[in-house]
C-alpha positions in Angstrom: 23.8 19.3 -9.1 27.5 18.9 -9.5 28.5 19.2 -5.9 30.6 17.1 -3.5 29.0 14.2 -1.7 29.3 15.9 1.7 27.4 18.9 0.4 24.7 16.7 -1.1 24.2 15.1 2.3 23.8 18.5 3.9 21.4 19.6 1.2 19.3 16.4 1.6 19.3 16.8 5.4 18.1 20.4 5.0 15.4 19.7 2.5 14.0 16.7 4.3 14.1 18.1 7.9 11.2 19.9 9.6 13.0 20.6 12.9 16.3 22.2 13.8 19.1 19.8 14.3 22.7 19.9 15.6 24.5 19.1 12.4 22.9 21.9 10.4 23.4 24.3 13.4 27.1 23.4 13.4 27.8 23.6 9.7 25.0 25.7 8.2 23.3 27.7 10.9 21.7 29.9 8.3 19.9 26.8 6.9 19.0 25.5 10.3 17.1 28.7 11.0 15.0 28.1 7.9 14.4 24.4 8.4 10.6 24.8 8.8 10.3 26.8 5.6 8.3 25.4 2.6 10.2 23.3 0.1 10.0 25.9 -2.6 11.7 28.4 -0.2 14.4 25.9 0.8 15.2 25.3 -2.9 15.7 29.0 -3.4 17.9 29.2 -0.2 20.3 26.5 -1.6 20.1 28.3 -5.0 18.8 25.2 -6.8 17.6 25.5 -10.3 15.0 22.8 -9.6 11.4 23.4 -8.9 9.4 21.1 -6.5 7.3 20.0 -9.5 10.5 18.6 -11.2 10.7 15.8 -8.7 7.9 13.9 -10.4 8.0 14.8 -14.1 5.1 12.5 -15.1 2.2 14.8 -14.3 0.3 14.1 -17.5 0.4 10.3 -16.8 -0.9 10.6 -13.2 -4.3 9.4 -12.2 -7.2 11.8 -12.0 -7.3 13.7 -8.8 -3.5 13.7 -8.0 -2.4 17.1 -6.8 0.9 17.3 -8.5 2.4 20.0 -6.4 1.4 18.3 -3.1 2.5 14.9 -4.3 6.0 16.3 -5.3 6.3 18.0 -1.9 5.6 14.7 -0.2 8.9 13.3 -1.4 10.7 15.7 1.0 8.6 14.5 4.0 9.3 11.3 6.0 6.1 9.3 6.0 4.8 8.1 9.4 4.8 4.6 10.7 1.2 3.3 11.1 0.0 0.5 13.3 -3.2 -1.4 13.1 -4.0 -2.8 16.5 -5.6 -6.3 16.3 -9.0 -6.9 18.1 -8.8 -7.1 21.8 -5.3 -5.6 22.1 -6.1 -1.9 21.8 -5.4 -0.9 25.4 -2.5 -3.3 26.1 -0.6 -1.9 23.0 -1.2 1.7 24.0 -0.1 0.9 27.5 3.2 -0.6 26.2 3.8 2.5 24.1 3.2 4.8 27.0 5.5 2.8 29.3 8.3 2.9 26.7 7.8 6.7 26.4 6.9 6.2 22.7 4.9 9.1 21.3 1.9 8.2 19.1 -1.2 9.8 17.7 -4.5 7.9 17.8 -6.1 8.2 14.3 -8.8 5.8 15.3 -9.2 3.4 18.2 -7.2 0.7 16.4 -5.0 2.9 14.2 -2.0 4.7 15.6 0.6 7.0 13.9 4.2 7.0 15.1 7.5 8.3 14.0 9.0 6.3 11.2 12.1 5.7 13.2 10.3 3.9 16.0 11.7 0.5 16.8 8.2 -0.9 17.3 9.4 -4.6 17.2 11.2 -3.9 20.5 8.0 -2.7 22.2 5.1 -4.9 21.1 4.5 -8.4 19.8 4.1 -7.7 16.1 1.4 -9.7 14.2 0.0 -11.0 17.5 -0.9 -7.7 19.1 -0.7 -5.3 16.1 0.6 -5.1 12.5 2.6 -2.4 10.8 0.2 -1.3 8.0 0.1 2.0 6.2 -2.9 4.3 6.8 -4.2 4.0 3.2 -3.8 0.2 3.3 -5.9 0.2 6.5 -8.5 2.3 4.8 -8.8 -0.3 2.0 -10.6 -2.3 4.6 -13.6 0.0 4.3 -13.8 -0.9 0.6 -13.6 -4.7 1.4 -16.3 -4.4 4.0 -19.0 -3.5 1.5 -18.6 -6.6 -0.7 -18.5 -9.0 2.3 -21.6 -7.4 3.8 -23.4 -8.2 0.6 -22.3 -11.9 0.2 -23.8 -15.0 1.7 -22.0 -16.5 4.7 -19.5 -18.1 4.8 -17.8 -15.7 2.3 -15.3 -17.4 0.0 -12.4 -14.9 -0.5 -9.3 -15.2 -2.7 -6.4 -12.8 -2.0 -4.7 -13.6 -5.3 -1.6 -11.4 -4.9 -1.2 -11.8 -1.2 2.3 -10.5 -0.7 3.0 -10.0 3.0 -0.7 -10.8 3.8 -1.7 -7.4 5.2 -5.1 -7.4 3.4 -5.8 -11.0 4.5 -4.9 -10.2 8.1 -7.2 -7.2 8.0 -10.0 -9.2 6.5 -9.6 -12.0 9.1 -9.7 -9.6 12.0 -12.9 -8.0 10.8 -14.5 -11.2 9.5 -13.1 -14.2 11.3 -15.4 -16.7 9.6 -14.1 -16.1 6.1 -13.3 -19.1 3.8 -9.9 -17.6 2.9 -7.5 -18.6 0.0 -4.2 -16.8 -0.5 -1.7 -17.1 -3.4 1.4 -15.4 -4.7 4.0 -16.0 -7.4 6.9 -16.4 -5.0 7.3 -19.5 -2.9 9.3 -17.5 -0.3 6.4 -15.1 0.2 4.0 -18.0 0.8 6.4 -19.5 3.3 6.8 -16.2 5.1 3.0 -15.8 5.0 2.5 -19.2 6.6 4.8 -18.1 9.5 3.0 -14.7 9.9 -0.4 -16.3 9.9 0.7 -18.8 12.5 1.9 -15.9 14.7 -1.4 -14.1 14.1 -3.4 -17.2 15.1 -4.9 -17.8 11.6 -5.1 -21.5 11.1 -7.9 -22.2 8.7 -7.1 -21.1 5.1 -5.8 -22.4 1.8 -2.6 -21.3 0.2 -0.7 -22.0 -3.1 2.0 -20.6 -5.4 1.0 -19.6 -8.9 2.1 -17.2 -11.7 -1.2 -15.5 -12.5 0.2 -13.8 -15.5 0.7 -17.1 -17.3 -2.4 -18.0 -19.3 -1.2 -21.6 -19.5 -0.7 -22.1 -15.8 -2.3 -25.2 -14.4 -2.1 -23.9 -10.9 -5.5 -22.7 -9.9 -7.4 -22.2 -6.6 -9.4 -25.3 -7.5 -6.3 -27.4 -7.1 -6.0 -26.4 -3.5 -9.6 -26.4 -2.2 -11.9 -29.2 -1.4 -14.8 -26.9 -2.4 -14.3 -25.9 -6.0 -17.1 -23.3 -5.9 -16.2 -19.9 -7.4 -15.3 -17.1 -5.1 -17.7 -14.5 -3.6 -14.8 -12.0 -3.4 -11.5 -11.8 -5.2 -9.0 -9.2 -3.9 -6.3 -8.3 -6.4 -3.6 -6.1 -4.8 -1.7 -6.1 -8.1 2.0 -5.8 -8.7 2.7 -2.2 -9.8 5.3 0.6 -10.1 4.8 1.4 -6.4 4.8 5.1 -7.3 2.4 5.8 -4.4 5.1 4.7 -1.9 8.2 6.4 -3.4 8.4 8.9 -0.4 9.4 5.8 1.6 11.7 4.4 -1.2 13.2 7.4 -3.0 15.7 5.2 -4.7 12.8 3.8 -6.7 11.9 7.3 -7.9 15.6 8.0 -8.8 16.1 4.9 -10.9 12.6 4.8 -12.4 12.2 4.3 -16.2 9.0 5.2 -17.9 8.9 1.9 -19.7 8.0 0.2 -16.5 4.5 1.7 -16.5 3.6 -0.3 -19.6 5.4 -3.4 -18.2 3.2 -3.4 -15.1 0.1 -2.5 -17.0 0.6 -5.6 -19.1 1.1 -7.7 -16.0 -2.0 -6.3 -14.4 -4.2 -7.1 -17.5 -2.8 -10.6 -17.5 -3.6 -11.2 -13.9 -7.2 -9.8 -14.0 -7.7 -12.0 -17.1 -6.8 -15.1 -15.2 -8.5 -14.5 -11.9 -11.9 -13.0 -12.9 -13.2 -16.4 -14.4 -13.0 -17.7 -10.8 -15.5 -15.1 -9.6 -19.1 -16.3 -9.2 -22.1 -14.4 -10.7 -23.0 -11.6 -8.3 -19.5 -11.8 -6.7 -17.2 -8.9 -6.1 -13.8 -8.1 -7.6 -11.6 -5.5 -5.8 -8.6 -4.1 -7.7 -5.9 -2.3 -5.8 -2.5 -0.7 -6.6 -0.1 1.5 -4.7 0.5 3.4 -7.9 -0.5 6.9 -9.0 -0.2 6.2 -12.8 -3.4 6.2 -14.8 -2.3 3.3 -17.0 -2.2 1.1 -13.9 -5.4 2.5 -12.4 -8.2 4.0 -14.4 -7.1 2.3 -17.6 -7.2 -1.2 -16.0 -10.7 -0.3 -14.7 -11.8 0.5 -18.2 -10.2 -2.7 -19.5 -12.2 -4.8 -17.0 -15.4 -3.0 -17.8 -14.9 -3.6 -21.6 -13.8 -7.2 -21.4 -15.9 -8.8 -18.7 -19.5 -8.7 -17.4 -18.5 -6.7 -14.4 -20.0 -3.4 -13.3 -17.7 -0.8 -11.6 -19.4 0.2 -8.4 -16.8 2.7 -7.1 -13.2 3.7 -7.6 -11.1 5.9 -5.4 -7.6 7.4 -5.2 -6.5 7.4 -1.6 -4.2 10.5 -1.3 -1.8 9.3 1.3 0.5 12.2 0.5 -1.9 14.4 2.4 -1.4 12.3 5.6 2.3 11.3 5.5 1.2 7.9 4.2 1.2 5.9 0.9 -1.1 6.8 -1.9 -3.2 3.9 -3.2 -6.0 3.2 -5.8 -9.0 1.0 -5.3 -11.9 0.0 -7.5 -14.8 -2.3 -6.7 -16.6 -4.3 -9.4 -19.6 -6.7 -9.2 -20.1 -9.5 -11.7 -23.5 -9.7 -13.4 -25.9 -12.4 -12.3 
């Protein structure tokens, strides 16, 4: 749309608002009266030639089960902020939110939904009392619980692409006696993870930096563990396009180039190639992305099944766009005995 920047801002405000606001009332009262209308109706009001479905033009490359129309509409809706309250802090956290007059919705006893604009760090002690963790990411815990319940104790777990450590924190809170190892390609991430774990009270774990896409890398989990036994569970939250999170980061959608799908798919194949040999017979491999592209999801599942003695137990697309949350993909494998 070849329109001035000021007009673009108004259009963006109108399309993404769900409640009347003072700016629209002052400048475009006719738009403000229609602020609760469906996106398709709003586009017609501003006389845009675009359709909602034009927002995400890669429908044919999306994973099975993606509702293209609903997914496109989600880009005009601000996702919620989700909290996962840590064990023993459920009531204190809710009390602090109530005292600060912060509105929240209780999804589960330990899962709260808040406005994305909430300055939660000013209200509670993050990582000690609760963690900011998207709803779909919290639901991944249900898919990690099954493998752990079927492994001998203590369970040896490797979070091989640990990132900010959200999955490891979740695992620790549900199963405190895990023998946990974390790794990431970035030294800065591991340093931040160390600080976050300290604040969360996690002291017993192994950590290392490694490029798991490098077949010749000499950095392996064996180098950092006294016990060189293979792992009962490997969690691979793989680097990806992040397309399931683009409603939070619309600039990623705007600048996205299709070639990046193949780029990440190649990285993902390299990573699973390097980590699966560290899985013990009968052990579990959990593959996760926050992508909605088939090449990063189902195609990687098929690659694992074809190349390794692993049986796929379950795979699921978590449709976060239905809950003002991120969309994620998860698949559980078990290695043959």
